[in-house]
C-alpha positions as CSV (number, residue, x, y, z in Angstrom):
1,X,134.8,83.8,88.9
2,X,135.1,83.9,85.1
3,X,133.7,81.4,82.6
4,X,136.6,79.1,82.5
5,X,136.8,78.8,86.3
6,X,132.9,78.1,86.4
7,X,133.3,75.4,83.9
8,X,136.3,73.9,85.5
9,X,134.8,74.1,89.1
10,X,133.1,71.0,90.6
11,X,130.9,70.0,93.4
12,X,129.3,66.9,94.8
13,X,126.3,67.1,92.4
14,X,128.0,67.5,88.9
15,X,130.9,68.4,87.0
16,X,129.1,70.0,84.1
17,X,126.7,73.0,84.2
18,X,123.1,71.9,84.2
19,X,121.1,72.6,81.1
20,X,118.0,73.7,82.8
21,X,117.3,76.3,85.3
22,X,116.1,75.0,88.8
23,X,112.6,74.7,89.6
24,X,113.0,77.1,92.5
25,X,113.5,80.0,89.9
26,X,110.1,79.4,88.7
27,X,108.6,79.4,92.2
28,X,110.4,82.8,92.9
29,X,109.2,83.8,89.3
30,X,105.6,83.4,90.1
31,X,105.8,84.9,93.7
32,X,107.4,87.9,92.2
33,X,104.9,88.1,89.3
34,X,101.9,88.5,91.7
35,X,103.8,91.0,93.9
36,X,104.5,93.1,90.8
37,X,101.0,92.8,89.7
38,X,99.9,94.2,93.0
39,X,102.4,97.1,92.8
40,X,102.3,98.1,89.1
41,X,98.5,97.8,89.1
42,X,98.4,100.4,92.0
43,X,101.0,102.6,90.5
44,X,99.1,103.0,87.3
45,X,96.2,104.5,89.2
46,X,97.8,106.1,92.1
47,X,98.5,109.7,90.7
48,X,95.2,109.8,88.7
49,X,93.3,108.7,91.9
50,X,95.1,111.5,94.1
51,X,94.3,114.2,91.4
52,X,90.8,113.3,90.7
53,X,89.3,111.7,93.8
54,X,91.4,113.0,96.7
55,X,91.7,116.5,94.8
56,X,95.4,117.0,95.3
57,X,97.6,119.2,93.0
58,X,99.4,117.7,90.0
59,X,102.7,119.3,91.1
60,X,102.4,118.0,94.7
61,X,101.2,114.6,93.5
62,X,104.3,114.2,91.2
63,X,106.6,115.0,94.2
64,X,104.7,112.6,96.5
65,X,104.6,109.9,93.8
66,X,108.5,110.3,93.5
67,X,108.8,110.1,97.3
68,X,106.6,107.0,97.6
69,X,108.5,105.2,94.9
70,X,111.8,106.2,96.5
71,X,110.8,105.1,99.9
72,X,109.8,101.6,98.4
73,X,113.2,101.2,97.2
74,X,114.9,102.6,100.4
75,X,113.1,100.3,102.8
76,X,114.7,97.1,101.4
77,X,117.8,98.2,103.4
78,X,115.8,97.4,106.5
79,X,114.3,94.3,105.1
80,X,117.8,93.0,104.0
81,X,119.3,94.0,107.5
82,X,116.5,92.1,109.4
83,X,116.7,89.1,107.1
84,X,120.5,88.6,107.4
85,X,120.7,89.3,111.2
86,X,117.5,87.6,112.6
87,X,114.9,85.8,110.7
88,X,116.1,84.9,107.2
89,X,114.8,85.8,103.8
90,X,112.0,83.3,103.8
91,X,110.0,84.9,106.7
92,X,110.7,88.4,105.5
93,X,109.0,87.5,102.1
94,X,106.0,86.3,103.9
95,X,105.8,89.3,106.2
96,X,106.3,91.6,103.3
97,X,103.6,90.1,101.1
98,X,101.1,90.2,103.9
99,X,101.9,93.8,104.7
100,X,101.4,94.8,101.0
101,X,98.1,93.1,100.7
102,X,96.9,94.9,103.8
103,X,98.2,98.3,102.2
104,X,96.4,97.7,99.1
105,X,93.3,96.9,100.8
106,X,93.5,100.2,102.9
107,X,93.8,101.9,99.4
108,X,90.5,100.3,98.5
109,X,89.0,101.7,101.6
110,X,90.3,105.1,101.0
111,X,88.8,105.0,97.3
112,X,85.6,103.7,99.0
113,X,85.1,106.7,101.5
114,X,86.6,109.9,100.0
115,X,83.2,111.2,98.7
116,X,81.8,111.1,102.2
117,X,84.9,112.1,104.3
118,X,87.7,113.5,102.2
119,X,90.2,114.1,105.0
120,X,89.7,110.5,106.3
121,X,90.2,109.2,102.9
122,X,93.4,111.0,102.6
123,X,94.6,109.8,105.9
124,X,93.8,106.1,104.9
125,X,95.9,106.8,101.8
126,X,98.8,107.9,103.8
127,X,98.7,104.8,106.2
128,X,98.2,102.6,103.2
129,X,101.2,104.1,101.4
130,X,103.3,103.6,104.6
131,X,102.2,99.9,105.0
132,X,103.1,99.2,101.4
133,X,106.5,100.8,101.7
134,X,107.4,98.6,104.8
135,X,105.9,95.5,103.1
136,X,108.0,96.2,100.0
137,X,111.1,96.7,102.1
138,X,110.8,93.1,103.6
139,X,109.9,91.6,100.3
140,X,111.9,93.0,97.5
141,X,115.5,92.5,98.5
142,X,115.1,89.0,100.1
143,X,113.4,87.5,97.0
144,X,116.1,88.9,94.7
145,X,119.0,87.8,96.7
146,X,117.5,84.2,96.8
147,X,118.0,83.7,93.1
148,X,121.7,83.4,93.1
149,X,121.7,80.7,95.7
150,X,119.6,78.3,93.6
151,X,122.8,77.8,91.4
152,X,125.9,75.8,92.3
153,X,129.2,77.8,92.2
154,X,130.2,76.6,88.7
155,X,127.0,77.8,87.2
156,X,127.3,81.5,88.4
157,X,127.8,82.6,84.7
158,X,124.1,81.7,84.1
159,X,122.9,84.4,86.5
160,X,122.5,87.0,83.7
161,X,120.2,84.6,82.0
162,X,118.4,83.6,85.3
163,X,117.9,87.1,86.2
164,X,116.5,88.1,82.9
165,X,114.0,85.2,83.3
166,X,113.2,86.4,86.8
167,X,112.7,89.9,85.4
168,X,110.3,88.5,82.9
169,X,108.1,87.4,85.8
170,X,108.4,91.0,87.3
171,X,107.1,92.4,84.1
172,X,104.5,89.8,83.2
173,X,102.9,90.8,86.6
174,X,103.3,94.3,85.6
175,X,101.6,93.8,82.3
176,X,98.7,91.9,84.0
177,X,98.5,94.7,86.8
178,X,98.6,97.5,84.4
179,X,95.9,96.0,82.2
180,X,93.4,94.7,84.8
181,X,93.7,97.4,87.3
182,X,93.2,100.3,85.0
183,X,90.4,98.3,83.2
184,X,88.6,98.0,86.6
185,X,89.5,101.4,88.2
186,X,90.3,103.9,85.4
187,X,86.7,104.3,83.7
188,X,85.2,106.9,81.6
189,X,81.9,107.1,80.1
190,X,80.8,107.8,76.5
191,X,81.2,111.6,77.1
192,X,84.8,111.3,78.4
193,X,83.8,111.8,82.1
194,X,85.9,109.8,84.5
195,X,84.3,107.7,87.1
196,X,86.2,108.8,90.3
197,X,84.6,106.1,92.3
198,X,85.8,103.1,90.3
199,X,89.5,103.3,91.5
200,X,88.7,101.2,94.3
201,X,88.1,98.2,92.2
202,X,91.6,98.3,90.8
203,X,93.1,98.6,94.4
204,X,91.1,95.6,95.5
205,X,92.4,93.6,92.5
206,X,96.0,94.5,93.4
207,X,95.2,93.3,97.1
208,X,93.9,90.0,95.8
209,X,97.0,89.6,93.6
210,X,99.4,90.0,96.7
211,X,97.4,87.4,98.6
212,X,97.9,85.0,95.6
213,X,101.5,85.7,95.4
214,X,102.3,85.1,99.2
215,X,100.4,81.9,99.2
216,X,102.3,80.7,96.1
217,X,105.6,81.1,98.0
218,X,104.3,79.6,101.4
219,X,103.0,76.5,99.6
220,X,106.0,75.8,97.5
221,X,109.1,77.3,99.2
222,X,110.0,74.0,101.2
223,X,110.0,71.9,98.1
224,X,111.6,73.9,95.5
225,X,113.4,77.0,96.9
226,X,116.5,74.9,97.9
227,X,120.1,74.8,97.2
228,X,121.6,72.4,94.7
229,X,122.3,70.2,97.6
230,X,118.6,70.3,98.8
231,X,119.0,72.6,101.8
232,X,116.4,75.4,102.3
233,X,117.5,78.8,101.0
234,X,116.7,81.9,102.9
235,X,116.2,80.2,106.4
236,X,117.3,81.4,109.7
237,X,120.9,83.0,109.5
238,X,122.0,80.6,112.2
239,X,121.2,77.6,109.9
240,X,123.8,78.7,107.2
241,X,126.8,76.6,106.6
242,X,130.3,77.1,105.3
243,X,128.9,75.6,101.9
244,X,126.9,78.9,101.5
245,X,129.8,81.1,101.3
246,X,132.9,81.5,99.1
247,X,136.2,79.7,100.4
248,X,137.8,81.9,102.9
249,X,134.9,84.3,103.1
250,X,133.6,85.6,106.5
251,X,130.1,84.4,107.4
252,X,129.2,87.4,109.4
253,X,129.4,91.0,108.6
254,X,131.1,92.9,111.6
255,X,130.9,96.5,111.9
256,X,133.1,98.4,114.4
257,X,131.6,101.0,116.7
258,X,133.9,103.6,115.1
259,X,132.5,102.6,111.6
260,X,128.8,102.9,112.8
261,X,129.8,106.3,114.4
262,X,131.3,107.6,111.2
263,X,128.4,106.3,109.1
264,X,125.8,108.2,111.4
265,X,128.0,111.3,111.0
266,X,128.0,111.0,107.3
267,X,124.2,110.6,107.3
268,X,123.6,113.6,109.4
269,X,125.9,116.0,107.6
270,X,124.8,114.9,104.1
271,X,121.0,115.0,105.1
272,X,121.2,118.6,106.0
273,X,123.5,119.3,102.9
274,X,120.8,117.9,100.5
275,X,118.0,119.6,102.3
276,X,119.6,123.0,101.9
277,X,120.2,122.1,98.2
278,X,116.7,121.1,97.6
279,X,114.6,123.7,99.5
280,X,117.2,126.4,100.4
281,X,116.7,126.0,104.2
282,X,117.5,123.6,107.2
283,X,115.2,122.4,109.7
284,X,111.8,120.8,110.1
285,X,109.4,123.7,109.9
286,X,105.8,123.5,109.0
287,X,105.5,123.0,105.2
288,X,103.0,121.5,102.6
289,X,103.2,117.8,101.8
290,X,105.1,118.4,98.4
291,X,107.8,120.4,100.1
292,X,108.0,118.0,103.0
293,X,108.9,115.2,100.6
294,X,111.7,117.4,98.9
295,X,112.9,118.6,102.4
296,X,113.0,115.4,104.5
297,X,112.2,112.3,102.4
298,X,114.5,112.9,99.4
299,X,117.5,114.0,101.6
300,X,116.9,110.9,103.8
301,X,117.1,108.6,100.8
302,X,120.4,110.2,99.4
303,X,122.0,110.4,102.8
304,X,121.1,106.8,103.8
305,X,122.6,105.5,100.5
306,X,126.0,107.2,101.3
307,X,126.0,106.3,105.0
308,X,125.2,102.7,104.2
309,X,127.9,102.5,101.4
310,X,130.5,103.7,103.8
311,X,129.3,101.2,106.4
312,X,129.6,98.3,104.1
313,X,132.9,99.2,102.8
314,X,134.4,99.6,106.2
315,X,133.8,95.8,106.9
316,X,135.5,94.5,103.5
317,X,138.5,92.2,104.1
318,X,140.5,92.4,101.1
319,X,141.1,94.3,97.8
320,X,139.1,92.0,95.7
321,X,136.0,92.5,97.9
322,X,136.6,96.2,98.0
323,X,137.0,96.5,94.2
324,X,133.9,94.5,93.5
325,X,131.7,96.5,95.9
326,X,133.1,99.7,94.3
327,X,131.9,98.4,90.9
328,X,128.4,98.0,92.5
329,X,128.6,101.5,93.9
330,X,129.7,103.0,90.6
331,X,127.0,101.3,88.5
332,X,124.4,102.1,91.1
333,X,125.2,105.9,90.8
334,X,124.7,105.9,86.9
335,X,121.4,104.0,87.0
336,X,119.9,106.7,89.1
337,X,119.7,108.6,85.8
338,X,118.0,105.8,84.1
339,X,115.2,105.5,86.7
340,X,114.7,109.1,87.0
341,X,113.8,109.0,83.1
342,X,112.1,105.7,83.2
343,X,109.8,106.4,86.0
344,X,108.1,109.4,84.3
345,X,105.8,106.6,83.2
346,X,103.6,106.8,86.3
347,X,103.7,110.7,86.6
348,X,104.3,113.1,83.8
349,X,103.8,110.6,81.0
350,X,100.5,109.5,82.6
351,X,99.4,113.1,82.7
352,X,100.4,113.7,79.0
353,X,98.5,110.5,78.2
354,X,95.6,111.8,80.0
355,X,95.6,115.3,78.8
356,X,97.4,115.8,75.4
357,X,97.3,112.5,73.6
358,X,95.0,110.8,71.1
359,X,94.7,107.3,72.7
360,X,92.4,105.7,70.0
361,X,93.6,102.3,68.9
362,X,91.5,100.5,66.5
363,X,88.6,102.6,67.5
364,X,89.2,102.1,71.2
365,X,89.9,105.0,73.4
366,X,92.4,103.5,75.8
367,X,92.4,104.7,79.4
368,X,95.4,107.0,80.1
369,X,96.6,104.8,83.0
370,X,96.8,101.7,80.8
371,X,99.1,103.3,78.1
372,X,102.2,102.2,80.3
373,X,101.1,98.6,79.9
374,X,103.2,98.4,76.7
375,X,106.3,98.4,78.9
376,X,105.3,95.2,80.5
377,X,104.0,93.7,77.3
378,X,107.4,94.4,75.6
379,X,109.3,92.9,78.5
380,X,107.4,89.7,78.5
381,X,107.8,89.4,74.5
382,X,111.6,90.4,74.6
383,X,112.9,89.0,77.9
384,X,113.6,85.5,76.6
385,X,115.2,86.7,73.3
386,X,117.5,89.1,75.5
387,X,118.4,86.2,77.6
388,X,119.2,83.9,74.5
389,X,121.2,86.9,73.1
390,X,123.4,87.1,76.2
391,X,123.9,83.3,76.2
392,X,124.9,83.2,72.6
393,X,127.1,86.1,73.0
394,X,128.8,84.5,76.0
395,X,129.2,81.4,74.1
396,X,131.1,83.2,71.4
397,X,133.1,85.2,74.0
398,X,131.6,88.5,72.6
399,X,129.4,89.2,75.6
400,X,129.7,92.8,76.7
401,X,130.7,93.3,80.3
402,X,127.7,94.2,82.5
403,X,128.5,97.8,83.1
404,X,128.7,98.3,79.1
405,X,125.2,96.7,79.0
406,X,123.9,99.2,81.4
407,X,125.5,102.0,79.5
408,X,123.7,100.8,76.4
409,X,120.4,100.9,78.4
410,X,121.2,104.6,79.3
411,X,121.8,105.3,75.8
412,X,118.5,103.7,74.6
413,X,116.4,105.7,77.1
414,X,118.0,108.8,75.9
415,X,117.1,107.8,72.3
416,X,113.4,107.3,73.2
417,X,113.0,110.7,74.7
418,X,114.8,112.1,71.6
419,X,112.4,110.6,69.3
420,X,109.3,111.7,71.4
421,X,110.8,115.2,71.8
422,X,110.9,115.9,68.1
423,X,107.5,114.6,67.6
424,X,106.0,117.1,70.2
425,X,108.2,119.9,69.0
426,X,105.3,121.6,66.8
427,X,102.5,120.1,68.8
428,X,101.5,123.5,70.1
429,X,99.1,123.9,73.1
430,X,96.1,122.3,71.4
431,X,97.5,119.5,69.4
432,X,97.4,115.8,70.5
433,X,100.3,113.4,70.4
434,X,99.5,110.2,68.6
435,X,99.6,107.3,71.1
436,X,101.9,105.3,68.7
437,X,104.8,107.7,69.6
438,X,104.4,106.7,73.4
439,X,104.2,103.1,72.4
440,X,107.4,103.5,70.5
441,X,108.9,105.3,73.6
442,X,108.0,102.3,75.7
443,X,109.4,99.8,73.3
444,X,112.8,101.5,73.2
445,X,112.7,102.0,76.9
446,X,111.9,98.4,77.4
447,X,115.1,97.5,75.4
448,X,117.0,99.8,77.7
449,X,115.5,98.3,80.8
450,X,116.4,94.8,79.7
451,X,120.0,95.8,79.2
452,X,120.2,97.6,82.7
453,X,117.9,96.4,85.4
454,X,118.0,92.6,85.3
455,X,121.7,93.0,84.5
456,X,122.1,95.2,87.5
457,X,120.5,92.4,89.8
458,X,122.7,89.8,88.4
459,X,125.9,92.1,88.8
460,X,125.0,92.5,92.6
461,X,124.4,88.7,92.8
462,X,127.8,87.9,91.3
463,X,129.9,90.5,93.1
464,X,128.3,90.8,96.5
465,X,130.0,88.8,99.3
466,X,127.3,86.7,100.9
467,X,127.4,88.2,104.2
468,X,126.6,91.6,102.5
469,X,124.2,90.2,99.7
470,X,120.9,91.5,100.9
471,X,122.4,94.9,102.2
472,X,124.2,95.3,98.8
473,X,120.7,94.6,97.1
474,X,119.6,97.2,99.5
475,X,122.2,99.7,98.2
476,X,121.3,98.6,94.6
477,X,117.6,99.4,95.4
478,X,118.6,102.7,97.2
479,X,120.0,103.8,93.8
480,X,116.7,103.1,92.4
481,X,115.1,105.0,95.2
482,X,117.4,108.0,94.4
483,X,116.3,107.8,90.7
484,X,112.8,107.8,91.7
485,X,113.3,110.7,94.0
486,X,114.9,112.6,91.1
487,X,112.2,111.4,88.8
488,X,109.6,113.2,91.1
489,X,111.8,116.3,91.0
490,X,112.1,116.1,87.2
491,X,108.4,115.3,86.7
492,X,107.3,118.4,88.6
493,X,108.8,120.5,86.0
494,X,106.3,119.4,83.4
495,X,104.9,122.5,81.7
496,X,101.2,123.0,81.1
497,X,99.6,120.5,79.0
498,X,96.8,121.4,76.4
499,X,94.1,120.9,78.8
500,X,95.3,123.7,81.1
501,X,95.3,126.1,78.1
502,X,91.7,125.1,77.3
503,X,90.6,125.4,80.8
504,X,92.1,128.9,81.0
505,X,90.5,129.9,77.8
506,X,87.1,129.0,79.2
507,X,87.8,131.2,82.1
508,X,88.4,134.0,79.6
509,X,92.3,133.9,80.1
510,X,94.9,133.5,77.5
511,X,97.4,131.3,79.6
512,X,100.2,131.8,77.0
513,X,100.2,135.5,77.5
514,X,100.2,134.8,81.5
515,X,103.2,132.7,81.2
516,X,105.1,135.1,78.7
517,X,104.2,137.9,81.2
518,X,102.4,139.8,78.6
519,X,99.4,140.5,80.9
520,X,98.8,141.2,84.5
521,X,96.1,139.0,86.2
522,X,93.6,140.4,88.5
523,X,93.2,138.9,92.1
524,X,90.0,137.2,90.9
525,X,91.7,135.6,87.8
526,X,94.5,134.5,89.8
527,X,92.3,132.8,92.2
528,X,90.4,131.1,89.4
529,X,93.7,129.7,87.8
530,X,94.7,128.5,91.4
531,X,91.4,126.6,91.9
532,X,92.0,124.9,88.6
533,X,95.6,124.0,89.6
534,X,97.1,126.1,86.7
535,X,100.5,127.5,87.3
536,X,101.1,131.2,86.1
537,X,104.9,130.7,85.7
538,X,107.1,128.6,83.8
539,X,108.8,125.7,85.8
540,X,112.6,125.7,85.9
541,X,115.5,123.2,86.1
542,X,119.0,124.3,87.2
543,X,118.2,127.7,86.3
544,X,116.6,127.0,82.8
545,X,112.9,127.6,82.3
546,X,111.0,124.7,80.6
547,X,108.6,126.4,78.2
548,X,107.2,123.4,76.4
549,X,107.2,119.6,76.1
550,X,110.1,119.5,73.6
551,X,112.5,121.3,76.4
552,X,111.0,118.9,79.0
553,X,111.8,115.8,77.2
554,X,115.5,117.2,76.1
555,X,116.3,117.2,79.9
556,X,116.1,113.4,79.9
557,X,118.0,113.1,76.6
558,X,120.9,115.2,78.0
559,X,121.0,113.7,81.5
560,X,120.8,110.0,80.3
561,X,122.9,110.5,77.2
562,X,125.9,111.9,79.3
563,X,125.5,109.3,82.0
564,X,125.5,106.6,79.4
565,X,128.7,107.9,77.5
566,X,130.6,108.2,80.7
567,X,129.7,104.6,82.0
568,X,130.7,103.2,78.6
569,X,134.1,104.9,78.7
570,X,134.9,103.6,82.1
571,X,133.5,100.1,81.7
572,X,137.1,98.7,80.8
573,X,138.2,100.1,84.2
574,X,135.4,98.5,85.9
575,X,135.9,95.1,84.2
576,X,139.5,94.9,85.8
577,X,137.9,95.9,89.1
578,X,135.5,92.9,88.9
579,X,138.4,90.3,89.0
580,X,137.2,87.8,86.5
581,X,133.3,88.3,86.9
582,X,131.6,89.5,83.7
C-alpha cells in the first residue's frame, strides 16, 4: 500500500492517521530494551571470559562466537513457526524471556566455578549458550512481528518511524548492558591485571535484566498490546479474525507434501555443499570445537535459510506476494555482508581494543569490553533524529525506497573501515591505536545501522503476508545469522596484534621473522608459542594472506562497498517489485 492509499483508507476508528504512536509500542520498546540489556551485556564479556577464564584459544573463540550469534538468529525460525501454528506470539515471548534469564544465570554459575573445576565450567557455558539460543528464538521474531499489528491499515506508512523508535529501545538496552555488565565484570587492577573472577557479576546483571523485561511484558500486555480495535495482539492463532489479514489474503499457510520434500532435499544437498566449501570434507568426524562450528553449524544456518526460503515461496498465491517476498529475500542476502562487518565489535574489535589500543579517555582507562558501548550510545542519540528525517522526507515525497536506505547503510560501514584502515596502516607491531578512531568507527557504523536494520524490520513488516509474518521475520534473522557466521570466519583471520609480538619477544623469539619464514623454530620454541596461543603463520582469506591490520580492515571495505553499490543499482527494480510499498 502506497502513502496515498494509506491516507485514503478508512476503518471504524478513524479516517485520518493518528498523530501519536500507540502505547503498546512503548510496552514492546521496554520489553525489548531489557532483553537487549541482557544479550548485549553478556555479549560484551563473552569472548574475553572464554579466553581469560576458560582458557580457550582466540581463533576458536572467534569462530564459536560467530556460531553462537548465528544460532541466536537462526532459532527465530523455530520460534516463529511455533507461535504461528500453536501458541501465539505472547506465550512465546514469555517462554523466551524465561529461558534467557535461566541461561544467563548458568553463565553466572560457569564464571563462579571455573577456578575449581574448569571442565565443569566449560560444560555449564555450553549449556547456558544453548538455553540462550532457544530463548532468543522464542523471543525475537515474535516481539518484532507484533509491532506492525499495533497500527491500522491506513497507518502502515508510519512503520519505518515506529521500527526506528522500537530500535532505539533495542539499543538503549544495548547501551545500558554494555556499560553496566563490563563495569561489573571486566575489571583490572592498577597494574593492568584482569580479575578473571569478576565476569560472573556481569552475567548476573544480565540475568536480572531479563527477569525485569519478562515481567514488564507479562504485567502490561493485556492492557496495551492490542489492535486499534482493542483486540489482543499475538494471542492463540485460533483467535485471529479476518480483520487481522489483508482483504482476500489466506489466513493459514499451507505447505504441500511435495514442497516440504523438496525443501528437505534442498537442505541436505546445500548442507553438505557448504560443509565441503568450508572445511574441504564431508561428514561428522571428530574435530575440535572451532572446526565443528565451521563444519556443522555454519552449513546448517546457510542451508536452513535456503530451504525455508523455498518453502515459503512454494505457498505463495499470486504475483504480488511472490514479488514482495523476493524483495525480502534479495535484501536479506545483501545485509549478510553488513552484519559480517558490524559484528566484529564483539570479537576482533574487542581483541584489538584489549591488545593494541590506547583506551584512555579523560584520564580513565576504559575496559576493552566497554568500547563497543558507543554503538548503543549513538543509537540512543540518533534514532529519533533519523526517524524524524524519514518522516520529513516522506512528507516531501523525497524518501528513498527501503532497499536504497539499506545500500546507504552498507556504504557507511565500508567507509568506517576505510577510515580505520588508514589509521592503522603505519601502526606497526608495537604502536597503539587511539581509542578515538574506534569511537569514530562506531559512530559511522551506527548511522549505517540506522539506515539498514530498523528499515529491514519495517520492510518485512510491510511486505510479509500475515500468515508468513513470523516465518519471514525468521528468514530476515537467518540472514543476520548468516552474517554472524561470516563474521566469525572473517574475525578468525585477524592478524597477530601487538601483544603477541611482545609476548614472543619475552620468549626470545622474533615473531615477525617467524611469520616471514626467515627463521626456523625449534620444537621447544614452537611449543612455547602454541602455549601462548601465538600463530606462526599468516591467516588467509580466499587465497590472500592477511599480513597486518590494514589488510584485515580492507577486507570489510571491499565486501561491504561492492554489496552496497550493487544493492543501490538494483533498488529501482526492487521498488517496482514492492507494488506500492515504500
